Every structure is written in structure tokens, then in C-alpha cells.
N, C-alpha and C positions, 0 to 999 in steps of 0.2 A: 504494500500500500504506500502511496506517496501523495503529498499535496502538491498540485501543480501551480496553484495560485491562492494567495490568502489576502483577504481584505478585512481590515479592522477599523471601526469607527467608534469613537467616544467610549473606549474601554479603559478605565482607570486613567493613566496619563496620556494614552494614545488618542489623539484627536482624529487622525486619518492616516492609515498606513496600508501600503500594498506591496506584497512581495511575490516574486516568482522564484521559488527556491530550487536548488539542484536536487537530483534524485538520491544523492549520497549525504555527506556531512555538510551541514549548514551552520555557520558560526555567527552568533549575534554578539557583537563586541561593543562595549560602551561602559560608561561609569555607572556606579550604583544609582538607582532611582531613575534611570534613563527610559525604562519601559521594556527592557529585554524579557524579564519574566512575564510581563503582561502578554507578550506575543506567544509564549508557551501556554499561558493560561487560555488564550483564545483557541488554541488547538485542543486543549483539554475540554473546553466547553463544547466544541463540535464533536469530539470523540466520545465523551461520557455524559454530556449534558449538565455538567457541574464543574466548579472550579476546584483545583487542588489547594488553593489558598483559603477560600471562603465557600464551603459547600452550600450555604444558604444564598450566596450571591448578593449580599446586602450592599456591598460597596463596589460593584462592578462598573456602574455608570459614572463617567467622568463628571466632575463637579460642573454644574451649569448646563449639562446636556439632559435631554429628555429620555434617551435610551442608548444602550450599547448594542452594537451589531457586529457580527462576525460572519463572514461568508468565505467559502472555499470551493475550489474545483478539485476533486480527488480522483485518483486513478488506481485501480487494482492491478495486480501483476499480469492479469490476462488482458489488460487494456480497457476494461470497462470504466467509464467516467461517470461521475455524478456530481451535481451541485448541491451543496449543503449550506444552510444558513441558520443563524440563531439571533433573536432579538430579545433583550432583557430591558424591561421598563417597570414602572410601579405596579402595573397590572399583572406582572408575572413574566413567563417565558413563552415565546412563540418560536417554533422552528419551521424551516422550509426545506423540503426535499424535492429536488427537480421542480421547483416552482409551486409545489402544493404546500399549503400551510397546515400545521398541526399544533394543537395546544399542548404545552408541556414538552419535555425533552425526550420522552420515550422513543419517538420515531427516529432519533439519531443513533440509538444504541446498535453497535455492531457494524455501522457503516464506515466509520473511520477508527479502527482500533488504534489506541495510543497507550503507551506505558511511559512512566516518568521516574526519573531519579533526581531528587531535589537535594538542597543543601542539608536538610534534616533527615535524609533517607537512612542514615545510620540507625534511626529509630525502628526500622524494620527488624533490626537485630536486638536493640536495647529496649525498645518500647513495648507497649501493651499488646496482647494477642489480637485485638481488633484490627491493628494495622496489618498483621500477617494474614488474618482471615480475608481482609479486603483484597490483598494481592492474590491470594489463592483463588478467591471466587472469580476475580477477573479472568484468570487463566482458564479455569474450568468452564466458565460461560462461553469462551471462544472456541473450545474444542469438543465439548460434550453436548450433543443434541438433547434437548429436553431439560437441561439443568435449570434453566430459568423458571420453567413451569413448576418443577418440584420445589424449588426454593420459594416461589410465591405461595404454594400450598403449605409449606412448612411455616412460613412467617404468619400466614393467616391463622393456622391452627394454634401457633404459639401466642398470638395476640388474644385469641379467644380463651385459651386456658389461663393466661395471666389475668385477664379481666375477671374470670370466674374465681380465681384464687383471691384476688383483691376484694371481691364482694363477699367472700366467705362461702360461696356455693361450691362445695367440694364435689357434689354429684355432677354438676355441669363441667367442672374441671376434669373429672374422670371420663366424661363422655368425649372429650376432645383428645384423649390420650392415644387412642388407636390411630386416628388420622395423622396426629402429630408424629407418632412413631413410624408410620408407613413412609411419610415424606422424609423424615430424618434419615431413615436407612438408605433411601435413594440418594439423598444429598451426600451422605457420608461415603457411599460406594463410588459415586462419581469423583468426589475429592480424592479418594484413595487411588483410583486409577490414574488420575492426573499426577498426583505426587510421585507415583512410581517412575514416570517418565521425566518429570521435572527434576527429581533428585539426581538422576543420572546426568542430566544436562548441567546442573549446578556443580556437580562433582568435577566434571571436565573443565568447566570454566574456572572453578575455584583453584584448581591446581595451577593455572596460569596467572591468576591474579593474586594469589596468596602464597607464593614461594614454595609451591609443591605440597602444602599441607592439605589434607583431605577435608572437604566440607560435606556433611551429610544432612539430609532432611528426613523427618518422620512426622506423620500426621498423628496428632492426639485428638480423637474424634469428638470429645466432649462428654463422654460417659463410658461406663464399663458394663460389659454383659449385654443383656437385652434391654433396649431402651424402654419398652412398654413396662417391664418389671421395675426398672429404676424409677420411672415416673410414678407408678403406683406406690412404691415403697417410700418415695420422697414427698408424697402429696401433702401430708400434714406440715412438714418442714417448709415446703414451698409456700403454703398458705401463710405461715408466719412471716416469711420473707417477702411475700407479695409478688414472687416471680419464679419461673421455672429454672431450676439450677442444673439441669442436665439436657444435653442436646447439641446439635451442630453450632448453635450460637455461642457455645462455650468452648469450641474447638481451638486448637493452637497448632502451630507448626514449630516443631522442635528443631532448631538449627544448631548443629554441633560442628566445631572446627578443631582440628588437631586432637580429637578425642575428648573434648570438653565442651560444656555449654558455651556457645559463642558469646552470649551476652555477658558472661562472667570473665571470659578470657581475652576478648578482643579489645584493642585500643580503639579510639574514635576513628582513626584512619583505617584500621583493619575492618571495623564495622562498616565503614562506607564501601570498602572494596567487597565485602560480603554482600552488601546491598546491590552492588553492580552484578555480582554473580547470580543473585536471586532474580533480578529483573531481566538481565540478558539471558539467563537460563530459560525464562519463559519465551523469549524471542526465538532462541535456538530450537526449543521444543515445538513451537508453532510452525517453524520452517520444516522441521523433520516430519511433522504430521501432515504436511502438504496444505496447511491452512494459510490464509492471508496474513503475512507478517505485519506487526504493528509499526507505526511511526514511533520513534524513540525521542523523548524530550529529556534533556539533561540540563539542569540549572546549576549554576555555580560550579562549573566543571573542575576548576582547580582546587576547590575546597577539600582539604584533608588528603590530597593526593600528591605524592612527590613526582618527580619527572619520570621515573621508571614506571610508576603506576599509571600515570597519564598515557604514556606510550603504549602500555599493555591494553588499556581500555580502548584507545583509538584503533589499535590493530584489530581487536575483537569487533568493534563496530563496523569496520570496513569489511571484515570477513563475513559478517552476518548479512551484508548486502541489503540494508534497510535504509530508509530515510531517517536522518538524525538531525535534531535541532539542539545546538549547544549554546549556552550563554556563558560569557566570561568577561571579567573586567581586565584580565591580563592577556594582552595580545600574544605574549610569548608562550602562553600555556598550550597553544596549538602550534607545532613546528611549521615553519613556512613551507616545507616540502610536503606536508600532509595534504592530500587532495581535499579541497573543501571550497564551498561558496561562502564568501564573507559579506556580512551586512553590518554597517555601523548604525548604532541606535543612540540618539542624542536628543534629550528633552522631548521624548515622545515622537520623534521623527526617525524614519528608517530609510537608509540609502544603501544600494549595493556598492561594494568596494571592488575595484579592479586589481 
């Protein structure tokens, strides 16, 4: 997948910007606060319908403007092109796909797959399980048919059981346990299949990014034994706590490096390299499964990476043959001999560099 053209208007500091990026590595260079990350955010909005900075989108619109708009022409590996657009104003979000309007961002999902590595992506290793679940679910969604349907069923049953627990209606809570367990087992099985392939991809990339030390992944599904039995046994406890304490929403991804828990062993720089291995492992797996590879967004490329690590990451990005958007304040962070299209971002304006 690649973006052939991107137009942004009134998004944060960006008043009006148009880019025609290259099919490989694209570098957005400029000072802090110039608008580089906002360009990545524009792509995230088109890819997932939400911002990685502010999921609620409360501050997207440039001060003094009525709406923020993003539009792009995208092209898949087989040459199929599509025009996507998103508008955010006080009334909410409207998207356009090939000229047809849709209320809400759901119509965009799956049309422009994107992954991102941000300055704080070390939190994928050090942070809470919710961050790793989100990364896992993005990967499963793009390779497992039917996963989104099972996840919607699970979340609906979970909401209903939690509502019954909070109201003290244990009979109603019990009635939702069978559909909850059925959907949960399907979700967990899809996740397990995905992690098996993802773990091998991460292992291979980790060897290159982390001086040969092995990286392993293991899914912790969120319960032990049969979920239906765990829900029944924990019903009284869950009622006291007001929520369901077992299920896929409690899952985690155990990341180990050099034989130990990565979050305990890794330095900040090593955690960032582990984050690259996790995210780029998803890209590699997507390619190996013959699916449409995502566009890769990298913010603050030089953060926590020495010259050798930067060179290793750039080599991997080139080998993956995907479109990449990189932001940096340090022009020297990208070697001049590295094939890349350069853009200078300054005070919300973007221009190509020759």
C-alpha cells in the first residue's frame, strides 16, 4: 500500500499542505513544532479513523478554522487506486470514499493500513497491557477473516454482563456468560494463530536489531481453563468489583528478551528497538501472508537510537519494500546516501527538497 498524494487543511498547525511522496522512504525534516507529526497524524486519521495523539480528536482543528480535512489518493500493490477523505468539525467526523460520504470513521477501516512507531513507543514494552493488546488486535484484524465480527460480539456481551453485574442482577449476568465465552474463545484462537507467526517474525528481526539476543512473544489469553467455568466461579467477585475480571480484554503479550522479561531488563533505547521489532515484525508477517502491507509512520526517528541502530532500522525498512514516513529534527540522522524523498516542514508549510 502507498499514498500517492496527500492533502491536509487546517489540521493543528497545518493550514494547507500537499505532498506527492515517493513509494519508499519519505523524510519530513524540520524543527520541533513545525507540523511534521501532524502530517503523520493525518495519515493515521485516514488509516484508522482516529489520531494517535488524541483518540477523541478534540484538538485537531486549527485555531480559527471551522474544520480539519485530510484527503489522499492511495494505491494497493496490485495497482488499485482509491480516494479517501476525512473531515472533522464540531458536529463530528465525516469520511468520503470514492466521493461517497459516510458518517463516522468506520468506512475507512482496512482501506489504508498504517502502523506507527512514535517517540513513546518504548511503552509497548514498558507500558500497560492495553497498548500491546491494541497492537495485537490491529495485526489480527488485517489477516484473520471474521475477527472483527467476533470481537464486536464479545464486546457487546461483555458490556451486557458488566451492566448486569453493576445492577446486582446476577441471573442476567449468568445469562450472558455463554455468548461471552463463545466469542472469547474465537477471539483468543485467532490471536493465538496470529502470535505464532508474529513471534517468528519478531525473533528474526530482533536478532538484527538487538545484537543477536533472542526476542520471544507469548500470548497470555486473559484467563485459565474454560472461560465459561471461570466466569461462573468468579461471578460473585465480579459483582463486587463491578466488572468482568476474566476474558480477552484482560489479555497480554509477554515479551521476553535474552531470556528475561523485556520490561525489566531493557534500557529505554533497547525498549525502543524492541518496539521496532514488534511493529516491523507485523509488517514482515503481513508480507509473508500475501496481504496488503501497511504504510509505516515513524516519529522522532533519532530518539533513543544510536547511529548503528538507525542504520539497522533503515536497512530493514528498505528490505520490507513498504512506504515509510519518517520525521526528524536532525538532518544527519538519515545518511545522505540513503534513498529517500525529502520534505522540509516549517511553520506548518511543506516543500519538497531536491
